[in-house]
mmCIF entry with sequence, helices, sheets and N, C-alpha, C, O atoms, coordinates in Angstrom:
data_MODEL
# 
_entry.id   MODEL 
# 
_entity.id                         1 
_entity.type                       polymer 
_entity.pdbx_number_of_molecules   1 
# 
_entity_poly.entity_id                      1 
_entity_poly.type                           'polypeptide(L)' 
_entity_poly.nstd_linkage                   no 
_entity_poly.nstd_monomer                   no 
_entity_poly.pdbx_seq_one_letter_code       MKLYCCQEHVDMALDEVVYECETYPVLTLVPEENQLSTTCEYCRNVAIYLVGN 
_entity_poly.pdbx_seq_one_letter_code_can   MKLYCCQEHVDMALDEVVYECETYPVLTLVPEENQLSTTCEYCRNVAIYLVGN 
_entity_poly.pdbx_strand_id                 A 
# 
loop_
_entity_poly_seq.entity_id 
_entity_poly_seq.num 
_entity_poly_seq.mon_id 
_entity_poly_seq.hetero 
1 1  MET n 
1 2  LYS n 
1 3  LEU n 
1 4  TYR n 
1 5  CYS n 
1 6  CYS n 
1 7  GLN n 
1 8  GLU n 
1 9  HIS n 
1 10 VAL n 
1 11 ASP n 
1 12 MET n 
1 13 ALA n 
1 14 LEU n 
1 15 ASP n 
1 16 GLU n 
1 17 VAL n 
1 18 VAL n 
1 19 TYR n 
1 20 GLU n 
1 21 CYS n 
1 22 GLU n 
1 23 THR n 
1 24 TYR n 
1 25 PRO n 
1 26 VAL n 
1 27 LEU n 
1 28 THR n 
1 29 LEU n 
1 30 VAL n 
1 31 PRO n 
1 32 GLU n 
1 33 GLU n 
1 34 ASN n 
1 35 GLN n 
1 36 LEU n 
1 37 SER n 
1 38 THR n 
1 39 THR n 
1 40 CYS n 
1 41 GLU n 
1 42 TYR n 
1 43 CYS n 
1 44 ARG n 
1 45 ASN n 
1 46 VAL n 
1 47 ALA n 
1 48 ILE n 
1 49 TYR n 
1 50 LEU n 
1 51 VAL n 
1 52 GLY n 
1 53 ASN n 
# 
_struct_asym.id          A 
_struct_asym.entity_id   1 
# 
loop_
_struct_conf.conf_type_id 
_struct_conf.id 
_struct_conf.pdbx_PDB_helix_id 
_struct_conf.beg_label_comp_id 
_struct_conf.beg_label_asym_id 
_struct_conf.beg_label_seq_id 
_struct_conf.pdbx_beg_PDB_ins_code 
_struct_conf.end_label_comp_id 
_struct_conf.end_label_asym_id 
_struct_conf.end_label_seq_id 
_struct_conf.pdbx_end_PDB_ins_code 
_struct_conf.beg_auth_comp_id 
_struct_conf.beg_auth_asym_id 
_struct_conf.beg_auth_seq_id 
_struct_conf.end_auth_comp_id 
_struct_conf.end_auth_asym_id 
_struct_conf.end_auth_seq_id 
_struct_conf.pdbx_PDB_helix_class 
_struct_conf.details 
_struct_conf.pdbx_PDB_helix_length 
HELX_P HELX_P1 AA1 VAL A 10 ? CYS A 21 ? VAL A 10 CYS A 21 1 ? 12 
HELX_P HELX_P2 AA2 GLU A 32 ? GLN A 35 ? GLU A 32 GLN A 35 1 ? 4  
# 
_struct_conf_type.id          HELX_P 
_struct_conf_type.criteria    ? 
_struct_conf_type.reference   ? 
# 
_struct_sheet.id               AA1 
_struct_sheet.type             ? 
_struct_sheet.number_strands   3 
_struct_sheet.details          ? 
# 
loop_
_struct_sheet_order.sheet_id 
_struct_sheet_order.range_id_1 
_struct_sheet_order.range_id_2 
_struct_sheet_order.offset 
_struct_sheet_order.sense 
AA1 1 2 ? anti-parallel 
AA1 2 3 ? anti-parallel 
# 
loop_
_struct_sheet_range.sheet_id 
_struct_sheet_range.id 
_struct_sheet_range.beg_label_comp_id 
_struct_sheet_range.beg_label_asym_id 
_struct_sheet_range.beg_label_seq_id 
_struct_sheet_range.pdbx_beg_PDB_ins_code 
_struct_sheet_range.end_label_comp_id 
_struct_sheet_range.end_label_asym_id 
_struct_sheet_range.end_label_seq_id 
_struct_sheet_range.pdbx_end_PDB_ins_code 
_struct_sheet_range.beg_auth_comp_id 
_struct_sheet_range.beg_auth_asym_id 
_struct_sheet_range.beg_auth_seq_id 
_struct_sheet_range.end_auth_comp_id 
_struct_sheet_range.end_auth_asym_id 
_struct_sheet_range.end_auth_seq_id 
AA1 1 LYS A 2  ? CYS A 5  ? LYS A 2  CYS A 5  
AA1 2 TYR A 49 ? GLY A 52 ? TYR A 49 GLY A 52 
AA1 3 VAL A 26 ? LEU A 29 ? VAL A 26 LEU A 29 
# 
loop_
_atom_site.group_PDB 
_atom_site.id 
_atom_site.type_symbol 
_atom_site.label_atom_id 
_atom_site.label_alt_id 
_atom_site.label_comp_id 
_atom_site.label_asym_id 
_atom_site.label_entity_id 
_atom_site.label_seq_id 
_atom_site.pdbx_PDB_ins_code 
_atom_site.Cartn_x 
_atom_site.Cartn_y 
_atom_site.Cartn_z 
_atom_site.occupancy 
_atom_site.B_iso_or_equiv 
_atom_site.pdbx_formal_charge 
_atom_site.auth_seq_id 
_atom_site.auth_comp_id 
_atom_site.auth_asym_id 
_atom_site.auth_atom_id 
_atom_site.pdbx_PDB_model_num 
ATOM 1   N N  . MET A 1 1  ? 15.078 1.252  6.311  1.00 0.00 ? 1  MET A N  1 
ATOM 2   C CA . MET A 1 1  ? 14.792 2.421  7.127  1.00 0.00 ? 1  MET A CA 1 
ATOM 3   C C  . MET A 1 1  ? 13.398 2.917  6.721  1.00 0.00 ? 1  MET A C  1 
ATOM 4   O O  . MET A 1 1  ? 13.071 3.054  5.542  1.00 0.00 ? 1  MET A O  1 
ATOM 5   N N  . LYS A 1 2  ? 12.602 3.177  7.755  1.00 0.00 ? 2  LYS A N  1 
ATOM 6   C CA . LYS A 1 2  ? 11.262 3.712  7.534  1.00 0.00 ? 2  LYS A CA 1 
ATOM 7   C C  . LYS A 1 2  ? 11.044 4.815  8.552  1.00 0.00 ? 2  LYS A C  1 
ATOM 8   O O  . LYS A 1 2  ? 11.292 4.644  9.745  1.00 0.00 ? 2  LYS A O  1 
ATOM 9   N N  . LEU A 1 3  ? 10.573 5.953  8.052  1.00 0.00 ? 3  LEU A N  1 
ATOM 10  C CA . LEU A 1 3  ? 10.277 7.104  8.927  1.00 0.00 ? 3  LEU A CA 1 
ATOM 11  C C  . LEU A 1 3  ? 8.854  7.574  8.673  1.00 0.00 ? 3  LEU A C  1 
ATOM 12  O O  . LEU A 1 3  ? 8.454  7.784  7.528  1.00 0.00 ? 3  LEU A O  1 
ATOM 13  N N  . TYR A 1 4  ? 8.090  7.737  9.754  1.00 0.00 ? 4  TYR A N  1 
ATOM 14  C CA . TYR A 1 4  ? 6.776  8.336  9.646  1.00 0.00 ? 4  TYR A CA 1 
ATOM 15  C C  . TYR A 1 4  ? 6.921  9.835  9.893  1.00 0.00 ? 4  TYR A C  1 
ATOM 16  O O  . TYR A 1 4  ? 7.634  10.258 10.803 1.00 0.00 ? 4  TYR A O  1 
ATOM 17  N N  . CYS A 1 5  ? 6.238  10.628 9.076  1.00 0.00 ? 5  CYS A N  1 
ATOM 18  C CA . CYS A 1 5  ? 6.383  12.072 9.230  1.00 0.00 ? 5  CYS A CA 1 
ATOM 19  C C  . CYS A 1 5  ? 5.090  12.826 8.868  1.00 0.00 ? 5  CYS A C  1 
ATOM 20  O O  . CYS A 1 5  ? 4.235  12.319 8.141  1.00 0.00 ? 5  CYS A O  1 
ATOM 21  N N  . CYS A 1 6  ? 4.982  14.020 9.388  1.00 0.00 ? 6  CYS A N  1 
ATOM 22  C CA . CYS A 1 6  ? 3.860  14.888 9.075  1.00 0.00 ? 6  CYS A CA 1 
ATOM 23  C C  . CYS A 1 6  ? 4.188  15.720 7.834  1.00 0.00 ? 6  CYS A C  1 
ATOM 24  O O  . CYS A 1 6  ? 5.291  15.618 7.298  1.00 0.00 ? 6  CYS A O  1 
ATOM 25  N N  . GLN A 1 7  ? 3.259  16.526 7.383  1.00 0.00 ? 7  GLN A N  1 
ATOM 26  C CA . GLN A 1 7  ? 3.485  17.399 6.228  1.00 0.00 ? 7  GLN A CA 1 
ATOM 27  C C  . GLN A 1 7  ? 4.633  18.354 6.448  1.00 0.00 ? 7  GLN A C  1 
ATOM 28  O O  . GLN A 1 7  ? 5.393  18.636 5.522  1.00 0.00 ? 7  GLN A O  1 
ATOM 29  N N  . GLU A 1 8  ? 4.768  18.852 7.649  1.00 0.00 ? 8  GLU A N  1 
ATOM 30  C CA . GLU A 1 8  ? 5.779  19.852 7.992  1.00 0.00 ? 8  GLU A CA 1 
ATOM 31  C C  . GLU A 1 8  ? 7.206  19.299 7.921  1.00 0.00 ? 8  GLU A C  1 
ATOM 32  O O  . GLU A 1 8  ? 8.134  20.028 7.573  1.00 0.00 ? 8  GLU A O  1 
ATOM 33  N N  . HIS A 1 9  ? 7.384  18.022 8.248  1.00 0.00 ? 9  HIS A N  1 
ATOM 34  C CA . HIS A 1 9  ? 8.704  17.448 8.343  1.00 0.00 ? 9  HIS A CA 1 
ATOM 35  C C  . HIS A 1 9  ? 9.068  16.430 7.241  1.00 0.00 ? 9  HIS A C  1 
ATOM 36  O O  . HIS A 1 9  ? 10.050 15.696 7.360  1.00 0.00 ? 9  HIS A O  1 
ATOM 37  N N  . VAL A 1 10 ? 8.264  16.403 6.178  1.00 0.00 ? 10 VAL A N  1 
ATOM 38  C CA . VAL A 1 10 ? 8.519  15.439 5.109  1.00 0.00 ? 10 VAL A CA 1 
ATOM 39  C C  . VAL A 1 10 ? 9.864  15.701 4.431  1.00 0.00 ? 10 VAL A C  1 
ATOM 40  O O  . VAL A 1 10 ? 10.520 14.753 4.000  1.00 0.00 ? 10 VAL A O  1 
ATOM 41  N N  . ASP A 1 11 ? 10.282 16.934 4.329  1.00 0.00 ? 11 ASP A N  1 
ATOM 42  C CA . ASP A 1 11 ? 11.579 17.242 3.665  1.00 0.00 ? 11 ASP A CA 1 
ATOM 43  C C  . ASP A 1 11 ? 12.740 16.730 4.515  1.00 0.00 ? 11 ASP A C  1 
ATOM 44  O O  . ASP A 1 11 ? 13.739 16.253 3.977  1.00 0.00 ? 11 ASP A O  1 
ATOM 45  N N  . MET A 1 12 ? 12.611 16.827 5.858  1.00 0.00 ? 12 MET A N  1 
ATOM 46  C CA . MET A 1 12 ? 13.656 16.322 6.735  1.00 0.00 ? 12 MET A CA 1 
ATOM 47  C C  . MET A 1 12 ? 13.768 14.793 6.632  1.00 0.00 ? 12 MET A C  1 
ATOM 48  O O  . MET A 1 12 ? 14.869 14.241 6.636  1.00 0.00 ? 12 MET A O  1 
ATOM 49  N N  . ALA A 1 13 ? 12.625 14.127 6.541  1.00 0.00 ? 13 ALA A N  1 
ATOM 50  C CA . ALA A 1 13 ? 12.640 12.665 6.464  1.00 0.00 ? 13 ALA A CA 1 
ATOM 51  C C  . ALA A 1 13 ? 13.246 12.214 5.139  1.00 0.00 ? 13 ALA A C  1 
ATOM 52  O O  . ALA A 1 13 ? 14.006 11.246 5.101  1.00 0.00 ? 13 ALA A O  1 
ATOM 53  N N  . LEU A 1 14 ? 12.910 12.913 4.048  1.00 0.00 ? 14 LEU A N  1 
ATOM 54  C CA . LEU A 1 14 ? 13.470 12.553 2.752  1.00 0.00 ? 14 LEU A CA 1 
ATOM 55  C C  . LEU A 1 14 ? 15.010 12.784 2.765  1.00 0.00 ? 14 LEU A C  1 
ATOM 56  O O  . LEU A 1 14 ? 15.759 11.944 2.266  1.00 0.00 ? 14 LEU A O  1 
ATOM 57  N N  . ASP A 1 15 ? 15.457 13.871 3.309  1.00 0.00 ? 15 ASP A N  1 
ATOM 58  C CA . ASP A 1 15 ? 16.899 14.128 3.424  1.00 0.00 ? 15 ASP A CA 1 
ATOM 59  C C  . ASP A 1 15 ? 17.615 13.073 4.247  1.00 0.00 ? 15 ASP A C  1 
ATOM 60  O O  . ASP A 1 15 ? 18.710 12.642 3.885  1.00 0.00 ? 15 ASP A O  1 
ATOM 61  N N  . GLU A 1 16 ? 17.008 12.650 5.355  1.00 0.00 ? 16 GLU A N  1 
ATOM 62  C CA . GLU A 1 16 ? 17.623 11.674 6.249  1.00 0.00 ? 16 GLU A CA 1 
ATOM 63  C C  . GLU A 1 16 ? 17.773 10.320 5.548  1.00 0.00 ? 16 GLU A C  1 
ATOM 64  O O  . GLU A 1 16 ? 18.809 9.670  5.682  1.00 0.00 ? 16 GLU A O  1 
ATOM 65  N N  . VAL A 1 17 ? 16.749 9.891  4.804  1.00 0.00 ? 17 VAL A N  1 
ATOM 66  C CA . VAL A 1 17 ? 16.841 8.621  4.092  1.00 0.00 ? 17 VAL A CA 1 
ATOM 67  C C  . VAL A 1 17 ? 17.947 8.687  3.024  1.00 0.00 ? 17 VAL A C  1 
ATOM 68  O O  . VAL A 1 17 ? 18.722 7.743  2.876  1.00 0.00 ? 17 VAL A O  1 
ATOM 69  N N  . VAL A 1 18 ? 18.016 9.775  2.301  1.00 0.00 ? 18 VAL A N  1 
ATOM 70  C CA . VAL A 1 18 ? 19.061 9.915  1.287  1.00 0.00 ? 18 VAL A CA 1 
ATOM 71  C C  . VAL A 1 18 ? 20.444 9.899  1.927  1.00 0.00 ? 18 VAL A C  1 
ATOM 72  O O  . VAL A 1 18 ? 21.355 9.246  1.417  1.00 0.00 ? 18 VAL A O  1 
ATOM 73  N N  . TYR A 1 19 ? 20.607 10.607 3.029  1.00 0.00 ? 19 TYR A N  1 
ATOM 74  C CA . TYR A 1 19 ? 21.902 10.675 3.732  1.00 0.00 ? 19 TYR A CA 1 
ATOM 75  C C  . TYR A 1 19 ? 22.283 9.305  4.313  1.00 0.00 ? 19 TYR A C  1 
ATOM 76  O O  . TYR A 1 19 ? 23.412 8.855  4.119  1.00 0.00 ? 19 TYR A O  1 
ATOM 77  N N  . GLU A 1 20 ? 21.375 8.645  5.012  1.00 0.00 ? 20 GLU A N  1 
ATOM 78  C CA . GLU A 1 20 ? 21.697 7.413  5.695  1.00 0.00 ? 20 GLU A CA 1 
ATOM 79  C C  . GLU A 1 20 ? 21.821 6.217  4.720  1.00 0.00 ? 20 GLU A C  1 
ATOM 80  O O  . GLU A 1 20 ? 22.701 5.375  4.899  1.00 0.00 ? 20 GLU A O  1 
ATOM 81  N N  . CYS A 1 21 ? 20.984 6.140  3.736  1.00 0.00 ? 21 CYS A N  1 
ATOM 82  C CA . CYS A 1 21 ? 20.936 4.960  2.867  1.00 0.00 ? 21 CYS A CA 1 
ATOM 83  C C  . CYS A 1 21 ? 21.599 5.177  1.531  1.00 0.00 ? 21 CYS A C  1 
ATOM 84  O O  . CYS A 1 21 ? 21.837 4.213  0.802  1.00 0.00 ? 21 CYS A O  1 
ATOM 85  N N  . GLU A 1 22 ? 21.908 6.421  1.184  1.00 0.00 ? 22 GLU A N  1 
ATOM 86  C CA . GLU A 1 22 ? 22.520 6.779  -0.084 1.00 0.00 ? 22 GLU A CA 1 
ATOM 87  C C  . GLU A 1 22 ? 21.741 6.179  -1.271 1.00 0.00 ? 22 GLU A C  1 
ATOM 88  O O  . GLU A 1 22 ? 22.331 5.635  -2.204 1.00 0.00 ? 22 GLU A O  1 
ATOM 89  N N  . THR A 1 23 ? 20.430 6.289  -1.211 1.00 0.00 ? 23 THR A N  1 
ATOM 90  C CA . THR A 1 23 ? 19.553 5.816  -2.269 1.00 0.00 ? 23 THR A CA 1 
ATOM 91  C C  . THR A 1 23 ? 18.348 6.707  -2.345 1.00 0.00 ? 23 THR A C  1 
ATOM 92  O O  . THR A 1 23 ? 18.121 7.540  -1.466 1.00 0.00 ? 23 THR A O  1 
ATOM 93  N N  . TYR A 1 24 ? 17.562 6.534  -3.408 1.00 0.00 ? 24 TYR A N  1 
ATOM 94  C CA . TYR A 1 24 ? 16.359 7.337  -3.565 1.00 0.00 ? 24 TYR A CA 1 
ATOM 95  C C  . TYR A 1 24 ? 15.304 6.896  -2.553 1.00 0.00 ? 24 TYR A C  1 
ATOM 96  O O  . TYR A 1 24 ? 15.080 5.695  -2.397 1.00 0.00 ? 24 TYR A O  1 
ATOM 97  N N  . PRO A 1 25 ? 14.655 7.825  -1.867 1.00 0.00 ? 25 PRO A N  1 
ATOM 98  C CA . PRO A 1 25 ? 13.608 7.460  -0.925 1.00 0.00 ? 25 PRO A CA 1 
ATOM 99  C C  . PRO A 1 25 ? 12.276 7.179  -1.651 1.00 0.00 ? 25 PRO A C  1 
ATOM 100 O O  . PRO A 1 25 ? 12.010 7.665  -2.750 1.00 0.00 ? 25 PRO A O  1 
ATOM 101 N N  . VAL A 1 26 ? 11.488 6.390  -0.984 1.00 0.00 ? 26 VAL A N  1 
ATOM 102 C CA . VAL A 1 26 ? 10.121 6.091  -1.474 1.00 0.00 ? 26 VAL A CA 1 
ATOM 103 C C  . VAL A 1 26 ? 9.168  6.766  -0.513 1.00 0.00 ? 26 VAL A C  1 
ATOM 104 O O  . VAL A 1 26 ? 9.233  6.551  0.698  1.00 0.00 ? 26 VAL A O  1 
ATOM 105 N N  . LEU A 1 27 ? 8.261  7.605  -1.071 1.00 0.00 ? 27 LEU A N  1 
ATOM 106 C CA . LEU A 1 27 ? 7.303  8.343  -0.283 1.00 0.00 ? 27 LEU A CA 1 
ATOM 107 C C  . LEU A 1 27 ? 5.921  7.755  -0.504 1.00 0.00 ? 27 LEU A C  1 
ATOM 108 O O  . LEU A 1 27 ? 5.451  7.700  -1.641 1.00 0.00 ? 27 LEU A O  1 
ATOM 109 N N  . THR A 1 28 ? 5.249  7.309  0.576  1.00 0.00 ? 28 THR A N  1 
ATOM 110 C CA . THR A 1 28 ? 3.893  6.762  0.487  1.00 0.00 ? 28 THR A CA 1 
ATOM 111 C C  . THR A 1 28 ? 3.025  7.405  1.524  1.00 0.00 ? 28 THR A C  1 
ATOM 112 O O  . THR A 1 28 ? 3.503  7.842  2.570  1.00 0.00 ? 28 THR A O  1 
ATOM 113 N N  . LEU A 1 29 ? 1.740  7.465  1.233  1.00 0.00 ? 29 LEU A N  1 
ATOM 114 C CA . LEU A 1 29 ? 0.773  7.978  2.196  1.00 0.00 ? 29 LEU A CA 1 
ATOM 115 C C  . LEU A 1 29 ? 0.445  6.943  3.235  1.00 0.00 ? 29 LEU A C  1 
ATOM 116 O O  . LEU A 1 29 ? 0.300  5.766  2.904  1.00 0.00 ? 29 LEU A O  1 
ATOM 117 N N  . VAL A 1 30 ? 0.323  7.340  4.476  1.00 0.00 ? 30 VAL A N  1 
ATOM 118 C CA . VAL A 1 30 ? -0.113 6.453  5.527  1.00 0.00 ? 30 VAL A CA 1 
ATOM 119 C C  . VAL A 1 30 ? -1.618 6.287  5.369  1.00 0.00 ? 30 VAL A C  1 
ATOM 120 O O  . VAL A 1 30 ? -2.320 7.291  5.245  1.00 0.00 ? 30 VAL A O  1 
ATOM 121 N N  . PRO A 1 31 ? -2.154 5.042  5.368  1.00 0.00 ? 31 PRO A N  1 
ATOM 122 C CA . PRO A 1 31 ? -3.601 4.850  5.204  1.00 0.00 ? 31 PRO A CA 1 
ATOM 123 C C  . PRO A 1 31 ? -4.389 5.602  6.276  1.00 0.00 ? 31 PRO A C  1 
ATOM 124 O O  . PRO A 1 31 ? -3.937 5.737  7.413  1.00 0.00 ? 31 PRO A O  1 
ATOM 125 N N  . GLU A 1 32 ? -5.553 6.081  5.906  1.00 0.00 ? 32 GLU A N  1 
ATOM 126 C CA . GLU A 1 32 ? -6.400 6.887  6.831  1.00 0.00 ? 32 GLU A CA 1 
ATOM 127 C C  . GLU A 1 32 ? -6.643 6.164  8.137  1.00 0.00 ? 32 GLU A C  1 
ATOM 128 O O  . GLU A 1 32 ? -6.624 6.798  9.192  1.00 0.00 ? 32 GLU A O  1 
ATOM 129 N N  . GLU A 1 33 ? -6.872 4.857  8.107  1.00 0.00 ? 33 GLU A N  1 
ATOM 130 C CA . GLU A 1 33 ? -7.192 4.136  9.347  1.00 0.00 ? 33 GLU A CA 1 
ATOM 131 C C  . GLU A 1 33 ? -6.010 4.046  10.299 1.00 0.00 ? 33 GLU A C  1 
ATOM 132 O O  . GLU A 1 33 ? -6.198 3.795  11.489 1.00 0.00 ? 33 GLU A O  1 
ATOM 133 N N  . ASN A 1 34 ? -4.789 4.248  9.796  1.00 0.00 ? 34 ASN A N  1 
ATOM 134 C CA . ASN A 1 34 ? -3.587 4.214  10.663 1.00 0.00 ? 34 ASN A CA 1 
ATOM 135 C C  . ASN A 1 34 ? -3.083 5.598  11.066 1.00 0.00 ? 34 ASN A C  1 
ATOM 136 O O  . ASN A 1 34 ? -2.193 5.707  11.909 1.00 0.00 ? 34 ASN A O  1 
ATOM 137 N N  . GLN A 1 35 ? -3.641 6.657  10.472 1.00 0.00 ? 35 GLN A N  1 
ATOM 138 C CA . GLN A 1 35 ? -3.104 7.987  10.750 1.00 0.00 ? 35 GLN A CA 1 
ATOM 139 C C  . GLN A 1 35 ? -3.306 8.443  12.180 1.00 0.00 ? 35 GLN A C  1 
ATOM 140 O O  . GLN A 1 35 ? -2.442 9.126  12.730 1.00 0.00 ? 35 GLN A O  1 
ATOM 141 N N  . LEU A 1 36 ? -4.416 8.090  12.795 1.00 0.00 ? 36 LEU A N  1 
ATOM 142 C CA . LEU A 1 36 ? -4.683 8.525  14.140 1.00 0.00 ? 36 LEU A CA 1 
ATOM 143 C C  . LEU A 1 36 ? -3.724 7.920  15.177 1.00 0.00 ? 36 LEU A C  1 
ATOM 144 O O  . LEU A 1 36 ? -3.434 8.555  16.192 1.00 0.00 ? 36 LEU A O  1 
ATOM 145 N N  . SER A 1 37 ? -3.236 6.713  14.931 1.00 0.00 ? 37 SER A N  1 
ATOM 146 C CA . SER A 1 37 ? -2.377 6.047  15.894 1.00 0.00 ? 37 SER A CA 1 
ATOM 147 C C  . SER A 1 37 ? -0.895 6.213  15.577 1.00 0.00 ? 37 SER A C  1 
ATOM 148 O O  . SER A 1 37 ? -0.055 5.778  16.364 1.00 0.00 ? 37 SER A O  1 
ATOM 149 N N  . THR A 1 38 ? -0.558 6.820  14.468 1.00 0.00 ? 38 THR A N  1 
ATOM 150 C CA . THR A 1 38 ? 0.858  7.002  14.070 1.00 0.00 ? 38 THR A CA 1 
ATOM 151 C C  . THR A 1 38 ? 1.245  8.456  14.145 1.00 0.00 ? 38 THR A C  1 
ATOM 152 O O  . THR A 1 38 ? 0.588  9.328  13.577 1.00 0.00 ? 38 THR A O  1 
ATOM 153 N N  . THR A 1 39 ? 2.348  8.705  14.874 1.00 0.00 ? 39 THR A N  1 
ATOM 154 C CA . THR A 1 39 ? 2.810  10.084 15.007 1.00 0.00 ? 39 THR A CA 1 
ATOM 155 C C  . THR A 1 39 ? 4.116  10.317 14.233 1.00 0.00 ? 39 THR A C  1 
ATOM 156 O O  . THR A 1 39 ? 4.837  9.378  13.895 1.00 0.00 ? 39 THR A O  1 
ATOM 157 N N  . CYS A 1 40 ? 4.388  11.574 13.972 1.00 0.00 ? 40 CYS A N  1 
ATOM 158 C CA . CYS A 1 40 ? 5.598  11.993 13.283 1.00 0.00 ? 40 CYS A CA 1 
ATOM 159 C C  . CYS A 1 40 ? 6.835  11.634 14.105 1.00 0.00 ? 40 CYS A C  1 
ATOM 160 O O  . CYS A 1 40 ? 6.796  11.675 15.335 1.00 0.00 ? 40 CYS A O  1 
ATOM 161 N N  . GLU A 1 41 ? 7.922  11.285 13.436 1.00 0.00 ? 41 GLU A N  1 
ATOM 162 C CA . GLU A 1 41 ? 9.185  10.939 14.104 1.00 0.00 ? 41 GLU A CA 1 
ATOM 163 C C  . GLU A 1 41 ? 9.854  12.213 14.677 1.00 0.00 ? 41 GLU A C  1 
ATOM 164 O O  . GLU A 1 41 ? 10.724 12.106 15.541 1.00 0.00 ? 41 GLU A O  1 
ATOM 165 N N  . TYR A 1 42 ? 9.465  13.391 14.215 1.00 0.00 ? 42 TYR A N  1 
ATOM 166 C CA . TYR A 1 42 ? 10.133 14.620 14.590 1.00 0.00 ? 42 TYR A CA 1 
ATOM 167 C C  . TYR A 1 42 ? 9.307  15.508 15.527 1.00 0.00 ? 42 TYR A C  1 
ATOM 168 O O  . TYR A 1 42 ? 9.839  16.443 16.125 1.00 0.00 ? 42 TYR A O  1 
ATOM 169 N N  . CYS A 1 43 ? 8.023  15.222 15.652 1.00 0.00 ? 43 CYS A N  1 
ATOM 170 C CA . CYS A 1 43 ? 7.133  15.973 16.521 1.00 0.00 ? 43 CYS A CA 1 
ATOM 171 C C  . CYS A 1 43 ? 5.971  15.073 16.947 1.00 0.00 ? 43 CYS A C  1 
ATOM 172 O O  . CYS A 1 43 ? 6.019  13.865 16.716 1.00 0.00 ? 43 CYS A O  1 
ATOM 173 N N  . ARG A 1 44 ? 4.961  15.623 17.545 1.00 0.00 ? 44 ARG A N  1 
ATOM 174 C CA . ARG A 1 44 ? 3.820  14.843 18.023 1.00 0.00 ? 44 ARG A CA 1 
ATOM 175 C C  . ARG A 1 44 ? 2.601  14.896 17.071 1.00 0.00 ? 44 ARG A C  1 
ATOM 176 O O  . ARG A 1 44 ? 1.526  14.402 17.411 1.00 0.00 ? 44 ARG A O  1 
ATOM 177 N N  . ASN A 1 45 ? 2.777  15.489 15.897 1.00 0.00 ? 45 ASN A N  1 
ATOM 178 C CA . ASN A 1 45 ? 1.675  15.587 14.958 1.00 0.00 ? 45 ASN A CA 1 
ATOM 179 C C  . ASN A 1 45 ? 1.375  14.225 14.327 1.00 0.00 ? 45 ASN A C  1 
ATOM 180 O O  . ASN A 1 45 ? 2.187  13.301 14.386 1.00 0.00 ? 45 ASN A O  1 
ATOM 181 N N  . VAL A 1 46 ? 0.177  14.125 13.717 1.00 0.00 ? 46 VAL A N  1 
ATOM 182 C CA . VAL A 1 46 ? -0.229 12.894 13.053 1.00 0.00 ? 46 VAL A CA 1 
ATOM 183 C C  . VAL A 1 46 ? 0.658  12.677 11.820 1.00 0.00 ? 46 VAL A C  1 
ATOM 184 O O  . VAL A 1 46 ? 0.891  13.605 11.046 1.00 0.00 ? 46 VAL A O  1 
ATOM 185 N N  . ALA A 1 47 ? 1.144  11.462 11.647 1.00 0.00 ? 47 ALA A N  1 
ATOM 186 C CA . ALA A 1 47 ? 1.956  11.168 10.468 1.00 0.00 ? 47 ALA A CA 1 
ATOM 187 C C  . ALA A 1 47 ? 1.077  10.976 9.271  1.00 0.00 ? 47 ALA A C  1 
ATOM 188 O O  . ALA A 1 47 ? 0.064  10.280 9.331  1.00 0.00 ? 47 ALA A O  1 
ATOM 189 N N  . ILE A 1 48 ? 1.465  11.593 8.184  1.00 0.00 ? 48 ILE A N  1 
ATOM 190 C CA . ILE A 1 48 ? 0.701  11.512 6.925  1.00 0.00 ? 48 ILE A CA 1 
ATOM 191 C C  . ILE A 1 48 ? 1.502  10.672 5.888  1.00 0.00 ? 48 ILE A C  1 
ATOM 192 O O  . ILE A 1 48 ? 0.924  10.028 5.013  1.00 0.00 ? 48 ILE A O  1 
ATOM 193 N N  . TYR A 1 49 ? 2.841  10.705 6.018  1.00 0.00 ? 49 TYR A N  1 
ATOM 194 C CA . TYR A 1 49 ? 3.697  10.067 5.033  1.00 0.00 ? 49 TYR A CA 1 
ATOM 195 C C  . TYR A 1 49 ? 4.593  9.006  5.709  1.00 0.00 ? 49 TYR A C  1 
ATOM 196 O O  . TYR A 1 49 ? 4.972  9.123  6.874  1.00 0.00 ? 49 TYR A O  1 
ATOM 197 N N  . LEU A 1 50 ? 4.904  7.983  4.926  1.00 0.00 ? 50 LEU A N  1 
ATOM 198 C CA . LEU A 1 50 ? 5.924  6.992  5.321  1.00 0.00 ? 50 LEU A CA 1 
ATOM 199 C C  . LEU A 1 50 ? 7.037  7.132  4.284  1.00 0.00 ? 50 LEU A C  1 
ATOM 200 O O  . LEU A 1 50 ? 6.830  6.954  3.084  1.00 0.00 ? 50 LEU A O  1 
ATOM 201 N N  . VAL A 1 51 ? 8.217  7.456  4.792  1.00 0.00 ? 51 VAL A N  1 
ATOM 202 C CA . VAL A 1 51 ? 9.387  7.621  3.880  1.00 0.00 ? 51 VAL A CA 1 
ATOM 203 C C  . VAL A 1 51 ? 10.323 6.455  4.173  1.00 0.00 ? 51 VAL A C  1 
ATOM 204 O O  . VAL A 1 51 ? 10.691 6.215  5.323  1.00 0.00 ? 51 VAL A O  1 
ATOM 205 N N  . GLY A 1 52 ? 10.696 5.745  3.141  1.00 0.00 ? 52 GLY A N  1 
ATOM 206 C CA . GLY A 1 52 ? 11.563 4.572  3.293  1.00 0.00 ? 52 GLY A CA 1 
ATOM 207 C C  . GLY A 1 52 ? 12.498 4.423  2.120  1.00 0.00 ? 52 GLY A C  1 
ATOM 208 O O  . GLY A 1 52 ? 12.549 5.263  1.221  1.00 0.00 ? 52 GLY A O  1 
ATOM 209 N N  . ASN A 1 53 ? 13.236 3.333  2.152  1.00 0.00 ? 53 ASN A N  1 
ATOM 210 C CA . ASN A 1 53 ? 14.154 3.065  1.049  1.00 0.00 ? 53 ASN A CA 1 
ATOM 211 C C  . ASN A 1 53 ? 13.797 1.775  0.393  1.00 0.00 ? 53 ASN A C  1 
ATOM 212 O O  . ASN A 1 53 ? 14.454 1.367  -0.565 1.00 0.00 ? 53 ASN A O  1 
# 
């Protein structure tokens, strides 16, 4: 499971990974060159973080 999220929704993404996968989430920054083309899973803002398991 991988979720792209903005600063505002990072807590929701972390909670979703814990709930769905029952494991610790891994939080990484989206590289600057990919930020403009990647949007948040919860809104239309630019994704800053990738949350996965």
